[in-house]
C-alpha positions as CSV (number, residue, x, y, z in Angstrom):
1,M,20.6,-30.0,-15.1
2,I,20.3,-27.4,-12.4
3,L,18.6,-24.2,-13.5
4,R,18.6,-21.0,-11.3
5,A,17.2,-17.8,-12.8
6,I,17.3,-14.4,-11.2
7,I,15.3,-11.5,-12.6
8,S,17.0,-8.2,-12.0
9,G,17.1,-4.7,-13.4
10,E,20.7,-4.2,-12.3
11,P,23.6,-5.4,-14.5
12,P,24.4,-8.9,-13.2
13,V,27.9,-9.7,-11.9
14,P,29.3,-12.9,-13.5
15,P,30.2,-15.7,-11.0
16,P,33.9,-15.8,-10.3
17,D,34.2,-19.4,-11.6
18,A,32.0,-19.0,-14.7
19,D,33.5,-20.8,-17.7
20,F,31.6,-18.9,-20.4
21,S,28.3,-17.2,-21.2
22,F,25.9,-16.5,-24.1
23,T,23.8,-13.4,-24.6
24,I,20.7,-13.1,-26.7
25,D,19.9,-9.5,-27.6
26,F,16.3,-9.5,-28.8
27,V,14.0,-7.0,-30.4
28,K,11.4,-6.0,-27.9
29,G,7.7,-6.1,-28.8
30,T,8.2,-8.2,-32.0
31,G,7.7,-11.9,-32.7
32,D,6.8,-14.6,-30.3
33,P,8.4,-13.9,-27.0
34,R,8.9,-17.6,-26.3
35,R,11.5,-17.7,-29.1
36,V,14.1,-16.3,-26.7
37,F,13.6,-18.9,-24.0
38,D,13.2,-21.7,-26.6
39,A,16.5,-20.7,-28.2
40,A,18.2,-20.6,-24.8
41,T,16.9,-24.1,-24.0
42,L,18.2,-25.4,-27.3
43,L,21.6,-23.8,-26.8
44,I,21.9,-25.4,-23.4
45,D,20.9,-28.8,-24.9
46,G,23.3,-28.4,-27.8
47,F,26.2,-27.3,-25.6
48,E,25.6,-30.2,-23.2
49,A,25.6,-32.7,-26.0
50,L,28.8,-31.2,-27.5
51,D,30.4,-31.2,-24.0
52,G,29.5,-34.8,-23.6
53,A,31.0,-35.8,-27.0
54,L,34.3,-34.0,-26.2
55,A,34.4,-35.1,-22.6
56,N,34.0,-38.7,-23.8
57,S,37.1,-38.4,-25.8
58,V,39.0,-37.0,-22.8
59,D,37.8,-39.7,-20.4
60,G,34.8,-41.9,-20.7
61,Q,34.1,-41.6,-17.0
62,I,33.6,-37.9,-17.0
63,R,30.1,-36.6,-16.6
64,T,29.2,-32.9,-17.4
65,L,26.6,-30.6,-16.0
66,M,25.7,-27.0,-16.7
67,V,24.3,-24.3,-14.4
68,L,22.2,-21.4,-15.7
69,E,23.2,-18.4,-13.5
70,D,21.3,-15.2,-14.4
71,I,18.9,-13.3,-16.6
72,E,19.5,-9.7,-17.3
73,A,16.7,-7.2,-18.2
74,G,16.6,-6.2,-21.8
75,S,18.4,-9.3,-23.0
76,L,18.9,-12.9,-21.9
77,R,22.4,-13.5,-20.7
78,V,23.3,-16.9,-19.3
79,W,26.5,-17.7,-17.5
80,F,27.6,-21.2,-17.4
81,K,29.6,-23.0,-14.7
82,N,30.8,-26.5,-15.5
83,L,30.0,-29.0,-12.8
84,L,32.2,-32.0,-13.6
85,E,32.4,-35.3,-11.9
86,R,34.3,-38.5,-12.6
87,I,33.0,-41.9,-11.6
88,D,36.4,-42.7,-10.1
89,D,38.9,-39.9,-9.8
90,R,41.3,-41.5,-7.3
91,D,44.0,-41.6,-10.0
92,L,43.6,-37.8,-10.8
93,R,44.6,-34.9,-8.7
94,E,41.4,-33.5,-7.2
95,G,40.3,-30.2,-8.6
96,E,43.1,-29.7,-11.2
97,W,41.6,-32.0,-13.8
98,K,38.2,-30.2,-13.5
99,K,39.8,-26.8,-14.4
100,I,41.6,-28.3,-17.3
101,V,38.6,-30.1,-18.8
102,G,36.4,-27.0,-18.2
103,K,38.6,-24.8,-20.3
104,A,38.8,-27.5,-23.0
105,L,35.0,-27.7,-23.2
106,A,34.7,-23.9,-23.5
107,R,37.2,-24.0,-26.4
108,G,35.2,-26.7,-28.0
109,R,32.0,-24.7,-28.0
110,I,33.7,-21.8,-29.7
111,L,35.2,-24.1,-32.4
112,A,31.8,-25.6,-33.0
113,L,30.1,-22.2,-33.4
114,E,32.9,-21.0,-35.8
115,F,32.2,-24.1,-37.9
116,L,28.5,-23.4,-38.0
117,N,29.1,-19.8,-39.1
118,D,30.7,-21.2,-42.3
119,D,28.8,-21.4,-45.5
120,K,27.0,-24.7,-46.2
121,A,29.1,-25.3,-49.3
122,T,32.3,-25.5,-47.4
123,A,31.0,-27.3,-44.3
124,G,31.5,-30.8,-45.8
125,R,35.3,-30.3,-46.0
126,A,35.5,-28.3,-42.7
127,I,33.9,-31.0,-40.6
128,D,37.1,-33.1,-40.8
129,I,39.1,-30.0,-39.5
130,L,36.6,-29.5,-36.7
131,R,36.9,-33.2,-35.6
132,H,40.7,-33.0,-35.7
133,E,40.8,-29.8,-33.7
134,L,38.4,-31.1,-31.0
135,H,40.5,-34.3,-30.8
136,E,43.6,-32.2,-30.3
137,I,41.8,-30.3,-27.5
138,A,41.1,-33.7,-25.8
139,E,44.7,-34.8,-26.2
140,E,46.1,-31.5,-24.8
141,T,44.3,-32.0,-21.5
142,N,46.6,-34.9,-20.9
143,I,44.7,-35.7,-17.7
144,K,45.2,-39.5,-18.1
145,H,48.8,-39.2,-19.4
146,L,48.1,-41.5,-22.3
147,P,49.8,-41.3,-25.7
148,S,46.4,-41.2,-27.6
149,Y,42.7,-40.4,-26.9
150,P,39.7,-41.9,-28.7
151,P,38.3,-39.8,-31.6
152,I,35.2,-37.7,-31.3
153,Q,32.0,-39.7,-32.0
154,E,30.7,-38.3,-35.3
155,G,27.1,-39.1,-34.6
156,K,27.0,-37.3,-31.3
157,L,28.9,-34.4,-32.7
158,I,26.5,-34.0,-35.6
159,A,23.5,-34.3,-33.3
160,S,24.8,-31.5,-31.1
161,L,25.5,-29.2,-34.1
162,D,22.0,-29.7,-35.4
163,T,20.6,-28.7,-32.0
164,L,22.7,-25.5,-32.0
165,Q,21.4,-24.7,-35.5
166,D,17.9,-25.2,-34.2
167,A,18.6,-22.6,-31.6
168,K,19.9,-20.1,-34.1
169,R,16.9,-20.7,-36.4
170,T,14.4,-20.1,-33.5
171,L,15.5,-16.5,-33.1
172,G,14.0,-13.8,-35.3
173,P,15.2,-11.0,-37.5
174,G,17.1,-8.4,-35.6
175,D,17.9,-10.8,-32.7
176,K,21.6,-11.3,-31.9
177,L,23.6,-14.0,-30.2
178,R,26.9,-13.5,-28.6
179,I,29.2,-16.0,-26.9
180,E,31.8,-15.0,-24.3
181,S,34.5,-17.3,-22.9
182,E,37.4,-16.6,-20.6
183,D,39.5,-14.9,-23.3
184,K,37.2,-14.5,-26.3
185,T,33.9,-12.9,-27.4
186,Y,32.3,-14.3,-30.5
187,E,29.3,-13.0,-32.5
188,V,27.2,-15.8,-34.0
189,D,25.9,-15.6,-37.6
190,L,22.2,-16.3,-37.3
191,S,21.8,-16.4,-41.0
192,Q,23.7,-19.7,-41.3
193,T,21.2,-22.3,-40.2
194,W,21.9,-25.3,-42.5
195,E,21.6,-28.8,-41.0
196,A,24.8,-30.7,-40.3
197,S,23.0,-34.0,-40.6
198,E,21.8,-33.1,-44.1
199,I,25.3,-32.6,-45.6
200,L,27.0,-35.0,-43.2
201,P,24.9,-38.1,-42.8
202,P,25.4,-40.3,-39.7
203,P,28.2,-42.9,-40.1
204,A,27.2,-46.2,-41.7
205,D,27.7,-48.2,-38.5
206,L,24.8,-46.4,-36.7
207,A,21.7,-48.4,-36.4
208,E,18.5,-46.6,-37.6
209,T,14.8,-47.2,-36.9
210,T,11.9,-45.4,-38.5
211,S,8.2,-45.1,-37.8
212,T,5.3,-43.2,-39.4
213,G,2.1,-41.6,-38.1
214,T,-0.3,-38.7,-38.4
215,I,0.0,-35.9,-35.9
216,I,-1.0,-32.2,-35.5
217,L,1.8,-29.6,-35.3
218,T,1.2,-26.0,-34.4
219,I,3.3,-23.6,-36.6
220,R,5.8,-21.5,-34.7
221,K,8.0,-20.4,-37.6
222,A,7.5,-21.1,-41.3
223,D,10.2,-21.5,-43.9
224,L,9.4,-18.6,-46.2
225,L,12.5,-19.1,-48.4
226,G,12.2,-22.8,-49.2
227,D,15.6,-24.0,-48.0
228,A,15.2,-24.3,-44.3
229,M,13.4,-26.2,-41.5
230,W,10.0,-25.2,-40.1
231,Q,9.5,-24.7,-36.4
232,F,6.5,-26.3,-34.7
233,S,5.0,-26.9,-31.3
234,H,3.8,-30.4,-30.3
235,G,2.5,-30.2,-26.8
236,R,5.2,-28.5,-24.8
237,A,8.0,-29.6,-27.2
238,T,9.5,-27.4,-29.9
239,I,10.2,-29.4,-33.0
240,S,12.1,-28.6,-36.2
241,A,11.0,-30.5,-39.3
242,K,11.4,-30.3,-43.1
243,I,8.3,-30.5,-45.3
244,L,8.8,-33.0,-48.1
245,D,5.3,-32.5,-49.6
246,E,6.5,-30.6,-52.7
247,R,3.0,-29.9,-54.1
248,W,1.8,-28.3,-50.9
249,L,5.0,-26.3,-50.6
250,E,4.6,-25.0,-54.1
251,D,1.1,-23.9,-53.4
252,F,2.2,-22.2,-50.1
253,H,5.0,-20.3,-51.8
254,Q,2.7,-19.2,-54.6
255,R,0.4,-17.7,-51.9
256,K,-2.4,-20.2,-52.6
257,I,-2.4,-21.3,-49.0
258,P,-2.7,-18.5,-46.5
259,L,-1.2,-19.3,-43.0
260,F,-1.7,-17.3,-39.9
261,S,0.2,-17.2,-36.7
262,G,-1.0,-20.0,-34.5
263,D,-2.4,-22.2,-37.3
264,A,-1.6,-25.9,-37.2
265,L,-0.9,-28.6,-39.8
266,K,-2.4,-32.1,-39.7
267,C,0.2,-34.2,-41.5
268,D,1.7,-37.6,-42.1
269,V,5.2,-37.7,-40.7
270,R,8.2,-40.0,-40.4
271,W,10.5,-40.3,-37.4
272,T,14.0,-41.5,-37.9
273,Y,16.2,-42.5,-34.9
274,S,19.9,-43.3,-35.1
275,Y,21.7,-45.3,-32.4
276,D,25.4,-45.9,-31.8
277,E,27.0,-49.3,-31.1
278,S,26.1,-49.1,-27.4
279,G,22.4,-48.4,-28.2
280,T,22.6,-44.8,-27.2
281,L,20.3,-42.4,-29.2
282,V,22.6,-39.9,-31.0
283,E,20.1,-38.4,-33.4
284,S,16.4,-38.1,-34.1
285,K,14.8,-36.5,-37.1
286,L,11.2,-35.7,-38.0
287,E,10.1,-35.2,-41.6
288,I,6.6,-34.2,-42.9
289,L,5.7,-36.5,-45.7
290,K,2.3,-35.0,-46.6
291,V,0.3,-32.1,-45.3
292,I,-3.3,-33.3,-44.9
293,Q,-5.0,-30.2,-43.6
294,V,-4.4,-26.7,-42.4
295,M,-6.2,-26.3,-39.1
296,G,-7.2,-22.7,-38.5
297,G,-7.0,-21.5,-34.9
298,G,-4.5,-18.8,-35.1
299,S,-5.7,-15.3,-34.2
300,G,-2.5,-13.6,-35.2
301,P,-1.4,-11.9,-38.4
302,Q,-1.0,-13.7,-41.7
303,L,2.5,-15.0,-42.2
304,S,4.3,-12.7,-44.6
305,M,6.0,-14.1,-47.7
306,L,8.3,-11.0,-47.9
């Protein structure tokens, strides 16, 4: 990925060939400022994974790349330009297929976000509609003039949706996320942060491997309601994980365990990796099996339970 950021106090001008943009409007002076950039990184990762799943259905030889164009003062606004290449495009008219596929990918991103805005209770039924609509987008490109195109790989789709939900979860109260494509502006519902992989487990033909260990995770954002993922830092990486230690969670939600911003958890964890038939990693998940110790070190305020 190529990243180019420009800091400017003047309203930026979108590049003439930009495909779409997202804007994060954040509340100044509140919360961890890294959340804005962490969310932007996760959005880029999620959109790239989604683009890859859709592009694979259009043509397995297409490779996608995104360019981050600009940062605007007071908010983070990112314009994307699709840089597409095909391993062998001798049988396609140069330039034309890139424009067609670029528009298809932009449509796919909006469809995915609309799906993630739905309530968790209806998502199980809606995923089939999403897959069908994404497949129709692939067929409508007609760049290979074939009667049918391969279906969207469910594992890769679910993994990309989970990453986009991680991005939404990283943002704080009062923050807003807006998506703009060529002909549509879409406001993202940041309150809907359910995990697609929880209600839509990976297909049975995916190979899974698991491993366990003990690690220390620095708390970035706690789950104060009891039905969402926690956000942690591990080195330079931001990690989402669910805590399965029910006794510790019960004590935490009963205010028996005070946590402060910057505290860390020493815990036993389980990693689960899912691979498709070609051996490509399509999903990874971290679960906290047992919280061994709260490691004080935070100098910030106590995490509120309100």
